[in-house]
Every structure is written in C-alpha cells, then in structure tokens.
N, C-alpha and C positions, 0 to 999 in steps of 0.2 A: 399503354399496358397491354400490348399485341402479343401475339405469338413471335417467340424469338428462335434464333438459330442457337445451338451450343456451341459447337466450334466450326471455324471457317470451313475445315475439311468435310463437315456433314451438313454444311448449309444446303446442299442441294438434294438432301434427302426428303422425300415427300411426306413419310410417315410420321405422325405427332406422336408425342409421349405426353401423358398427364403425370399428375402426382401419385396416384395409386400405382400406376406402372412402375413409376420409378422405385416406388418403396418396396414393390416385390422384386424387383431386380436386386435392390440392395439385401433384402432377406437371402437371396441366395449366394452373393459375392462379397458382402461387408467382413472384415477380417474381425472386427470387435465381435459382431454379433456370433460369427461361426465360433471364436473362443468362448463365448457364453454357453454354447450349446456343447462344447466339450467339457465346459466344469460342471453342467448340468448332469453329465454323465459320470462324473468323479463323485457327485453327491448320492448317486445310485449306489454307486461301489462301494462308499461309507456305510450305508445301510446294510448291505450283504455282508460286510466286513463286521458290523456289530452284531448282526444274526448268528454269524458263525460262531461267537462266543457262548451261545446257549445251546448249539448243536453238539453231538458227540464227536470226537476226535479219535480216530483209527489209523493205527500204526501196523506196519509189517516189518519184522527184523528177521532177517536170515543170515547164517554164518555157516562157514565150510573149512574146515582146516585137517591136515593130515597129522597124525601121530604115529611116531615110530619109539618102540619102547624095548629095552633089553633086560631080561630077568637072569640073574646071576644065582644060582643055587650049589651046593658043594657037589653035587653029581652032574649038573649040567647048565649049559647055558642057553636061554631062549630068547629070540628075538620075534617080536609082533609088530606088524605096521597095520593101520586101519585108518578110514575116512570117517571122521566126526562132523555131521550136519545137524544143525539145530534151526527151527523155524519158529516164531513167535507172533501172534497178533493181538494186539492190546485195543481195548477199547476204554476210552475214559469219557464218561458222561457226567458234567459238572450238576451236581445237585444244588449248592449254595456256592454262589461266587456273585455276591451283590454288585460289584464292579463290573461284571460281565452283564447284568441286566440293564445296569445304568448305561452301559456304553452301547447297548442295543438302542435305548431311548435316544442316545446321543445321534445314532446313526438316523434316525427317524427326523430329528430336528436338520441335520446336515444334507439331508436329501431334500427337506421344504425349504431350506436356505439356499440351496441351489437352484431350486425351481423359480423362487423369488427372484435370484439374480439374472435368471434368463429372462423373465417377465420384464426386469427392470431394463435390460439390455435391449430388449424388443422396442420398449418406449423409448429409450435414449437413442436408438437407431432412426425411430420415426421422427423424432425432433430434430436429429441431424440431418435427415433427408429433406424435411420441410424447410429447416434453415438455410440449407444449400441451394433448393429449389428456389425459393423465394430471392436468395441473394443473387442467383443468375438472372431472375425476373426483373428486380430492382436495379441491378446494373445495367440490364438492357435498358430500362426506362430512363435512367440517367444517361446514358450514352446517347439516346435519341433526343433528351432534352438539351444536352450539351451541342449534338450535331444542329439543332434547330437554331440554337442561339448563336454557334458560329455562323451559320448561314445569314441570319438576320444581320449579325454584326458585321459580315462581308459585304452586305448589301448596303448598310448604312457607311460603310468606308468607301465604298464605290461612288456612292452620292455626294459624301463630302468632298472627296478629290475632284469631282467634276464640278460642284459648287464654288471650291477653290480657284480652280482654272477659270471660272467666270467672274471670279472676284467678289461672290456674294459672301463668303465666311473667310475667315483668318485660318493662319496654318495651325492655330491651336485645336479647333476643331478636327483637323485632320489628324494630328497626333493623338486625340483622345479616343477617336473611332479605330485608329491603327492599335492603340494600347489594349482596347477592349477586344479587337479581333484576336490579337496576339495572345491574350490572357484565354480567350474561349478556346483556341486552337492548344494551349497548354492543358486545358480542361478535358478537352476532346482525346488527347493522347492518353491522360490518366484515365479517363473513363473506359477506353478501350482495354487498358493493362488491367483495371479491376474486374472487368467481365471476363477477360481470358482465367484471371485467378478463381473467380468463382465457379467458373465453368470445369476447371481442372479438380478443385476441391470436390465438385459433384462426381466428375468421373472416379475420384480416387474411393468413394464410396461403393459406387455399384460396379466398379471395374471395367467399364466400357462406355463408348461413347452413345448416349440415348437418342441423339439427333435434335429435331425441333421439339421444343417444350410448348405446352398450352400456356397462355398468359392469363393473368386475372382480366375477366370481364369488367368493362368500362362501367357498367352500370350495376356490379356487384354491390349488395348491401349486406351490413352486418348488424347481427342481433346481440343484444347485452347477454350475459351468462345467466342459466337459469339452473338454480334459484337465484335470484339477483342479491341477495344479501351475503356480505363478505363474512359473518360472522358463521354462516352454516358451511360456506367453502374452507374456512380455516379449521372447523371442526372435523370435517371429513377428511383434511390432510393429515391433521394430528392423528387419526386413525387408521387410515387407508394408505396413506402416501407407501410405494414400494420400500422406500428406505428406511422408513420406520418401521414396515412390517420385518424387513431383513435385521434390523437391528433388535428387534424384539427376539427373534431367533437366536441371534448371537448372545443375546442375554442369557436365554434357556440352555444354550449350549455351554456358556460359561457357569450357569449354576449346575449343571451336571457335571462339569469338570470338577467342582468343588466335591460333590457326591462320590465322585469316581475316587479321586484322592482320600476322601475319608474311608471308603469301602476298603482301601487297600489295608486298613488297621484291623478290619474284621478276618474272622477264621473263614476258611473254606472248606466245602464237603465235595468230595467226587466218588462216582461210583467207579471201579475199576474191574474190569472183565479181561481176563487172560487166558489164552490158548496157546499150548506150546508143546513142541514135539522134537525130541533129540535121537538121534541113529547113532549107534554104536558109542554111546557116553564112556563106556569103559570096556574093558576085556572081556568081561562075563555077562555083559547086558546087550542086546540088540537094539532096544529102543526104550524109550519112557515118553509116555504122553500123560500131559497135566493139563487141568483146567482150574482156574481161580477165580473167585469173585469176591469182592470186598468194597468197603469204605474207606477213603483216605480223608484223614483230618488234617488240616494244616493251618498254623497260627503264626502270624509273624510277630516276633518279640523285639527285634530291635535290628535297625539298618543304618545305624551311623546318623539318625536326623534326617535322611532323604525323604522319608514319608512325610514328617511334619512341615519340612520345609516346602515340600511340594502342595501341600494343604493350605498354607499360609500363602503361597502364590497364587493358587486358583482362587483363594478369597480376593485377593488383589485385584487380578483381572475381572472377577464379576463386579466389583465395586467400579473399576473403570468403564466395564461395558453400560453399566447402569446410566453414568453420566453420559456416555456417548449417545445413549438412547433418548435422554432427554435433550441432547443437543439437537438429534435428528429430529425430533417432533417439533422444535422451535424453529428449526431451518425450513422445515416441510411448511409450518404457518406463514413464514416469512415469504417463501416462494409462492404460495398461494395468493396472499396479499398483492405480491409485486404483479402477479400474472394477471389477477382480477383486476386491479389498477389500470394494467396496460390495455386490457379490453375496454372498460369502462371510459377512459380518458381516451383512449385511442379512438374511439367512435366519436367523441366530441371533437376530438383535433381533425379528424378526418371531415366533418362537416364543416368545420371553420375553414379547413383549407380548401375545401371545394368552392366555399363562398369567395376566398381571398384569389383563387384561381381564376374565378368570373371576372372580379374586379380588376386583378392585374392584366389580364388579357385585355378589358375595355381600356385600361390606362395606356397600355403599350400601343393599341391602336389609336387611341386620341392623341397620344404624343406624336406619331408619326404623321397623322393629319395636320397636327399644328406646327410641326416642322415644315412641312410642305407649304403651309399659309405663312409661315414666318414668325410666329407667336411662340414657338417651342425651338431649343437650340438643340445641337447633337446631343450633348451630355444627357439632356432629358431624354430622349429616344432610347440612349444605350442604357440607362439606368432603369427604365420601365421593362427594357426586355430583359435585362439580368435578373430583376425581381419576378418577373413571370416565369422565368426559368428556373430560379431558386424554389418557388412555391410548388411548380410541377414536381421537382424533384423530393420535396418534402412531403407532397402528397402520396407520391409513390412509395415512399418509406413508410408512411403511416399507416398504408392498406395493408402490406405484408407484415407490419408489426403487429397488427391487431390480429390477424391469422394465426401467427405464431403464438402470440399471447393466449389466444384459446386452446392451442394446445398444450401449452406449458401449463395453464390452470388445471385441465384435464388430468396431464401427467402428474400434478402436484397432489391430486387425490386419487391416484393409482387407477383411474378410470379411462385413460387414454389407449385407442385401439384402432384398427384398420377402419371401424365406422367412421371415424371422425375426418380420416383422409378422404372417404368417399363422400362426404359431405362438402368438403373444401372442393372437390373436384365439380361438384355442380356450379360453383362460382367461376370456372375456368372456360374460357372461350376457345373454341378450334380456330 
C-alpha cells in the first residue's frame, strides 16, 4: 500500500498528488460535472422566463406606405400623392392570468431542481474520483502482490530444478513449481493490464496525467460511522438524499403542471395601454394622435377538448411522479443500508484479514523451512505462498472498500462534501 506511479510515462515525475488535489482537478475538467453546471444555468433561465409572464409586455409597430389617388369631377381631374406613416406603442400588463402566476412558481421549482442536480453531480463526481483513485491504488497493490508471488515461485522453481538434478526430488515437483510460476506470470500480466485500465479511467475524469499518487498508509485505522445506528442513517437518507430531494421538486413541478392546465380554463384580464400616431391619414388631415387605456377580458369556451386532455395528462404525470418519489426513498434507504453494512462489515473483515495475513506469512515461512529440512514438499510451499498472496490482495481490496463505503454512506444522506475527502487525505502517506 505504498505510493504508486500512474503511468509509465509519468513514473519519473517527482511531485505527488493526493485525493483532494485529484478531486479539484476533476472539478475543472470532468465533462459530466461541467454539463451539470450548464444545466444549472438552464434552471436559472426557467425562473426568468416564468417571471416574464407577470411583467408588462411592450411592443412597437410602425408602418409606412405611399398613396396615389385620382379624383374625377365633371369640371376637372385631380391627382394627389402622399406618404402615410403610422406609429403605435402598446403595453399589456396582465391583471389576472392565473396560469402565469403558477408558471412563475414553476420556474422557482425548476431553478431549485437544477441546483439540486448540480449538487448531486458534485457528489457523484466525488464518488467517481474516489472510486477511480482507489482502483489505481488497489491495482498497484495487487500488481505488487503478484510480482512478489511470481518472484517466490521463481525461486522455488530454481530450487526444485537444482534438487531434481541432485536426485532429491522427482520431476513431479519440478512440474508443479513450473506450473505455479507460469500461473503467477499470467496473473502478473493481467495485473499490469488492470492497472493501466484503472489509470486511464482516472485520466478520463481529470483530463490529464496526475503523476504519482499517494497511497494508503499501512497503519491507517478505520472508524465506524457516527451515529452507529443503522435506523438513523436510513431515516436521514429518506429525508435528505439528493435524489429524493430532486424527486420531491419534480413532484412539485408535476403538481404545478396540473394547476397550469386547469388555469387555462379560467378567464384572464389584461390592462392595455396604447399610444398611436398617424401622419397624412387622408387628404384633409395632416396627423392624428390617439391614446387609449382599457381592460381586456378573455374567456376560453371550447378548444376541441385539448385543454381537458392536457389536464388529464398532467394528473397522470403527477401520479407517476408520486410513485417515483416513493421509489427514490426506498432506494435511498437501501443505499444507506448497503453502505453502512459495507463500513461495519468491512472493518471487521479488515481486522480478520490482518490476522490472516500474519498467519499466512508465518505459514509460508514455516513451509519454506520445512521444505529445506525435508518435512514439507514443494507443493506445500507453493500453496502457502499462493494463500499469502491471495490474503494480501483481499486485504488491500477490503481497505479501499471501507473508504468508498464511508463516502457512499455520506452520499446516501446528502452530506458528502470535500471535507470527507480531506479526512481521507489524512490516511494517505507521502
């Protein structure tokens, strides 16, 4: 669990990066989070568009045309040409348009929903960064464990060949040692491939090569979640989980959509102010100025059934959103329970694997000594070395799974933040 290199091309870089630094790089370069920030701006525009329905609408209209007329009388023919221009400014201020008011409230909810979406994206990014970071560390630990196993198997193979030449063992022992060495070689090749894939996954999030990463300290200890009761975490998840909050806002939006559709059946009242001017409206008049102010009442009577259908559709969407909210609460509770169990069970498993690692190391050493004095055969040594390597890999996986489960538990309750990354940084070694 030592510090690792990210890519072979950057292995010579001296500067190390920790989890917090990688997360801050991801905030600048991750495409998903950048898209969420754009979505948040969309929500702001929804609010502005909803507010526009409550404000006055002002329009300007101007026309210009030329008129040519001929007047015929018994005594003479007269031809006249004139230019006719007109200007009109109209202001419409909604007095009563219930659907506009509800649409404004809708914009408020959409803006809040976009903000929740951004916060959820930030938490999702934090989890993705942590997962990718830990995958690189774990893949490195696995590679090191397999490399050590391959070295040990190679040494055992050399010993077996030497003893076979001396006539102390049969060819079967050599073949078994060769098979174990070949198998560990294949594992080593796969471990290198897994490490490179994990590295590329991290680069895909931050958009660049971070260089050397700080690994988890060998003496790092893990604390159970506080509060320790699962029921309290489930209760918090059902209330504060960001997906639940987003779904609650979507339910509010769906409810407002029903109100908007029903409001379309209601009358509307507008204040209308109009100022107009015409130049040369006719042959005997130079100009006409007029100002008018009044109220306009409008009442929808029949629209072919469209309004009634739209209302029923909105009601059905509201019912759908209610069930989706309940599903989001259940999923949040399940996620919290799984993460809580991952932390609690992971801590217990980590302690058991630490003990198993010590026992396996002692067993491997004992078998090597026994082989040298003739009370153990080669297959016993190989099996002890394999078990030790497996336990080392399991222990590495368990330690990173605990950290990730801690972050998932915070995310399930909507409280995951950069502070949690800072705490994990304290467990990393330079």
